[in-house]
N, C-alpha and C positions, 0 to 999 in steps of 0.2 A: 504494500500500500504506500509506503514511503516513496517508492520510485515513481508512482503516478499521482502524487499529492498535488502537483501543480497542473496536471492535465485536466482540462475542463470537460473532456469527453467521458471521463471515468465517473461512474456512480459509486460514491463511497458507501452507500447503504448495503451493497452486497457484502462488503467486508465486515460491517457491523452485524448483519444477520448471521454470517458464518461464525463470528466470534461468540455471539449469544447462543448459537446452536451448539457450539463446543461446550460452553458452560452448562447448558441444559443437559447435554449428553453425559456429563460427568455424574449428574444426579440420576440415579436409575429410574425413578418414577416419572421423570420428565423426558424420557426417551422419545415418546411420540412427538412432543413439542420440538425436540431437537431435530427430528426428521423433517418436520414441516418447515422449520426455519432454514435447514440446509437446502431444501428444494427451492424455497423463495430466493435464497442467496444465489443458487445456480441460475435461476431465471434472470436475475439482475446481471449476473456476470455474463451470460450469453448475450444479453442486450448490449452490453458494453463491447463485446467482441464484434458484433454486427456493426456498431457505430464506427469502430476502427476500420473495418473492411470497406464500408461505404465511403468514409472520409479519405482513405488511401486511394480508392479508385477515382475520386474527384480531383486529386492532385495530379 
């Protein structure tokens, strides 16, 4: 995340969701919540990847 902190195309929420998913996964009875947060994080991450590909084609 530090590498992309100045990049405007990167959605920082994906990193936050993944971090909270890790914290929830450590506690056993919050495992379902951790899975949902990890999936949400992956969706945000894939949206960022698509932004990079679209912006690279425009250049």
